[in-house]
N, C-alpha and C positions, 0 to 999 in steps of 0.2 A: 726485119727491114730497118735500115738506118734512116732516121729522120733527116729531112733535107737540111736542117740547121747544121748538121755535122758534115754534110757532103762537100767535097772540094769545090764544086762549082758555086755553091752558096757561100763558102768561106771567101772565095776569091771576089765574088760580087753578090752580096746578100740583098741588095736593095729591091730587085724585082720580087724576091720571095717575101720580103717585108711588106711590099705593097699588096700582094695577094692576101697576106694574113690580115693586114689592117682592114681591107675591104670585105673579106669574107669569113675570117676566122680569127678575130682579134684577141682571143684567149686560147690559143692553140695548144692542145696537149701533145707533147712530143711523143712520137711513136715508141711504144713499149716502156715509157717512163712516167713517173708521177711528177712531171715537170710541165709547166705551162709558160708559153711565150706571150707576153703582154706587149702589144705593138701600137695601140692608139695613144696619142699624147695625153689625152684626158685621163685614160685609165692608168697610164704609167704614173702620172702625177698623183692620182688618188692612192695608188699602192705605196708610193714613196712617202706620202704624207700620213700614213697610218701604221706606225711601227708597232702599235699594240696588236694589230691584226696580222701584219706582215713583218715578221721578225727578221732581223739581219743575222741571226745566229743560223746561217744557212750556207756558208761558203768560205770565201767568195767565188770559188770556181763553179762552173755550171754542173759538172759531174764529180766534183772534187771528193765528195764523200765516198765514191766508189773506188778511189785510187789508193791502193795499199801504201801506207806510210807517208802520204802527202797531206793529210788533213791537218789544219792548224792545231787541232786538239789530239793529235796522235799520241797514243799511250806508249809508243816505242821508247826504248832506253835513249837517254840523251836529253837535249833541251826540248822543252815544250813551248809552243806559241800560245800563250793565254789570250783570251778575248779582251781586246782593248777598244779599238776604234771601228774598223770596217765590219767585223763580224760580231758586234755586240749591240745590246739594247739598253735603254735607260733602266734603272738609274746608274748602273755601272758605266755605261757609255758616257753619260753626262759628266761624270767625274774625270774620266780620261780626256775627253774633248776639252773641258775647261782648262786642264793643265797644259795640254799640248798647244792649244790656241795661242798661248802667250808667246810661242815661238814664231807664229805666223801673223802677227799684227801688221797693219799697213806700214807702220813706221819701220819695223824690222825688215820687212820685204824691201822697202825703199832703200835701205842701207846696202842691199845686195846688188843693186843695179850697176854701180861702177865695176864691180867684179865680173858681172855677167857680160858687160860691154867689153871688158879686157879679154875675157876668155873667147868671146865671139871673134874679136880681131885676131887673136892668136891662131885660131883655126883658119880664118881666111888668109892670114899670112902664109900658111902652109900650102895653100892652093897654088897650082902653076899659074904663070902669067896668062897663059891661054892653053886650052886643052880640055880633056874630059876628067871629071871626078865622079865618084859615087857619092851623091849627096847624103845618103843614109849613113854610109860608113865614115865619110870624111867630115860630116857636120852634124847631122841630126842625132846621131848616137853619142858622140863625145861631149857635145855642149851640155845637155842636161845631166849627164853622168858626172862631169866635172863640177857642175854647180851643186848638185845634191851631195856629192862627196865632200866638197868644201863646207857645205851647210852642216853636214853631220860631224865633220871634223876628221875625215879620213884622208890620209896622205895620198897625194896623186901617184906615188910610186906603186900603190896597191890597186890602181884603177882596172888593170886587166882582169884580175881575179874578181874584183868587185862587179865588173860587167858580167862575168860568167854567172855569178851568184844571182844577180838581178834577172838575167835572162832565164835562168832555170826556174826561179820563183814565178816569173810571169807565164812560163810555159804550162805550169800546172793549171792555170785558170781556164784553159781552152777545152779541157775534157777529152783529149784524144791520145793520152799517153798509154804506152804499153806498161805492163807491170815492171819490166826491167827499167824503162825510162823513169817510171814513177820512183823506183828505189834510188836511182841516180839523183833525181831532183831532191829527194828527201835527204840524202847524204850532203848535197850541196847546201841545203837549208841548215843542216847541223853545223857545217863549216862556217856559214855566215853568222849564225847566232854565237858560235864560239868566238869568232873574230870580234863581234860587238862586245862580248863579255870581257875580252882582254882590253879593249879600248876603254870600257867603263872603269875597269880596275885601274888603268893608268890615270884616269881623271880623278879618281878618289885620292890619288897621291899628288896629282898636279891639276888642280881645278882649271877649267877653261870656260870660255863664253860661247862655245859652239853648241850645237843641238844636244849632243850627248852630255855636255856639261850642264846645260839647262835642265835636262831630265833628272840628273843626279840631285839638283837643288830643288826640284819641284815638290811642293807639298800642297795637299788639298786644304779645304776650309777647316778641317779638324787636325791639321798639321801632320797628316800621314804621308810619308814619302812613298815614292814608287818602289815596288820590289824589283829585284834584278830581272825576274821573268817579265815583268811588265815593261821595264825599260827596253829589254831586248826585243820584245814583240812590237813595241812602238817604233823602234829603229828599223826593224825589218819592213814594216808596213810603209814607213816614210821613204825608204830606199826605193821599193818597187813602185809605189804610187807616184813618187817624185821623178823617177827616171823613165820607166817604160812608157808612161802615158805621154810625157812631153816629147819623147822620141817620135811617137806616132803622130802627135800634133804637128811637129815641124816637117815631117816627111809628107803628111797629107796636105799641109798648107802649100808647100812648094809644088807638089804635083797639081793641085787645083789651079794655082796661079799659072803654071806653064800650059795647062790645058785651056786656060781662059786668058789669052794674051791681051785682050782689050782691058780686062779688069786689072791685070798685072801692070799695064802701062799707066792706068789711072792711079793705082796705089803708089807707083814709083814717082809720079809727078806730084801727087798730093799726099804727103805723109800723114795727114789727118785721117786718111782712109785705112791706114795700116791696122788699127785695132778692129775695124770692121772686117778686114780680111781674116784676121785671126778668129773672130767669132764665127764667120761663115765656114771656116775650116773645121772648127769644133762642131758645128751643126751638121755639116755634110759628111764628114768622115770622123765620127765620134771615136776618139782614141780607145775608149772602153765602150764596147757595143752594148753592154747590158749589166745590170746589177741583180744579184740573186737575193731572193727573200723566201721565207718559209711561212706558210699559213699557220697561225696559232689556233685557229678554230675553223669549223665549216663555214664557208663564205662563198661569195661569187664575185667574178670580175667580168664586165661586159656581158652580163646575163648568163655566164657560164659557171656552173657549180665548181668550186674549188675545195676539195676536202682538207680537213685539218692534217697538217704534216706535209702537204704537197709543197714543192718548190716552184718558185716563179722566177723567170728571167724577165726583168723589166727592160725591154729592148730600147735603150735610148737611141740607137742607130735608126730604128724604125720610127719612133716618136718624133725625131728631129726632121723627118720628111713627111709629116702628116699634113695633107693639104687643108685640113680643117683649121690649122694654125698658121701655116706658111704658104703664101701664094707662090705658085710655080716652084714647089719645094725642092726639085732636083737641080735647080739652077744656082750658080754661084753669083750672088748679087750683092755688091758693096753698098747698095742703097737700101737694102732690106732694113726696115725699121725695127723688127722684132727678133733679130738673130739671137739675142741673149735669152730668148724663151726656150732655147735648146736645153736638153737634160743631160748633156755630156758630163757635167760635174755633179750630177745627182740633184737631189731636192730635199728640203726639210732638214732634219737633224743630222743627216749624213752628208750634207753638201760638202764638197771637197775642200778641206782646209788649205790645200796648196793651189787653189784656183788662181789666186792673184799672182803667185810665183810663175805658174805655167803661162798665164797670159803675158806677163812681163817678158819671159824668155822668148815667146813667139814674136812679140812686138820688137824687142831689141834685135833679134835675129834678122827680121825683114829690113829694118832700118839700116843695119850695117851691111847686109848683102846688097841692098840698093845703092849704098854709098860707095862700096868697094868694087862692085862688078858692073861694067857697062853692058855686058852681054851675058845672058844665061838662056840656054835653049834645050829643049827636049827632043830627042830623036822621035820623029813622027811614027816610027814603027815600034816604039817601046810598048810592051805589054806588062802592066803591073803584076807582080806576084806577091801574095801575102802569106805570112806564116800560117801554118795549119792550126788556127786558133779561132774558135767561134766567139770568143769574148773580147780579145784584144785585136785591134785592127792594125797589124804590124807589117808595113811595107818592107820587103826583104832588101831591095836595092833601088836606086834611082840614078841612072847614069845621065849626066847633063854635060853639055859643053859650055864652058865659061870663058870670059875674057875680062881680065881685071882692068880697072881704070888705071891709065898710065901713072906711074909714080911721079 
């Protein structure tokens, strides 16, 4: 029997199932697997805050270890993805995080804002004066891809193949791949790593101040540089984490606003509410629904025994709607005072390094869409369809009718 977490009805709308689990089975063992779904906010925080008991050397995909050739530690011929950030523990993780954090300082992120605003306007320029667009295809997908490609130092002429590599890497996380599709995604990963290897070689000859250039210059406290494998792994993680998650944020944010026209009107009229709208979208539609951990010892969560070696999915999407933390948790409320208590960026030592960049993209996007569009409407008959992925909350398309502000 396939557990409900993988069933299409749950993938399309997981929140009723999450509620059942929080209220009656908060450390649910997945049918036929040594995997536990952790759904209460307090329990999720506790797991994320205890890396010595709940290791990150576990994924990051829900069933990734079962998929031939897609594991980050695959021994297949070709490039390996060594453990650096997402799937690593201290003290090794601490070294990599300290090095990479230098590229995500508040000052450096602030320098990206003019470029983000320019890209946002370029995308809106391409909209028709009036008519229908697919918000996912025409805006939510290209904006973060261009931003992260520029950040990494990838030429925009390579964006199409870059998008394919990113989408293939993200697909691995959901745990529903066939063996054939798994092999295809593994090949895609090999191509991506080879691409980054070539770009790194170019920067050795011609130094740059982009992310790849910074990685080449990075040294730890003992003056040890990153190895080529380490640089490639960090670049790969940065691409997927910086692109796919923000695509999901932008898509979820727009759908929530269109389904809550009163709140949309308030945010349009009072731009100080735009950051609150971004946080509520992060809370209600977590771009990454959960984080995988592995128990390093026999332990328990929510009173349920969890054996050593078991995998846990810390379900941020469930924790973010826990009524013990959030009043009327299923509502989109711009006046909610504790929206930032969500776990969509994780918690503790693995808190998302790119959180500030993602928040900035969401804020800039809304500000410019409000400035440039006097009308944006959702077809009342629209039914959302999400990618077959139990971990990433990826809206496939979002058709909306728009009307630009007259030039």
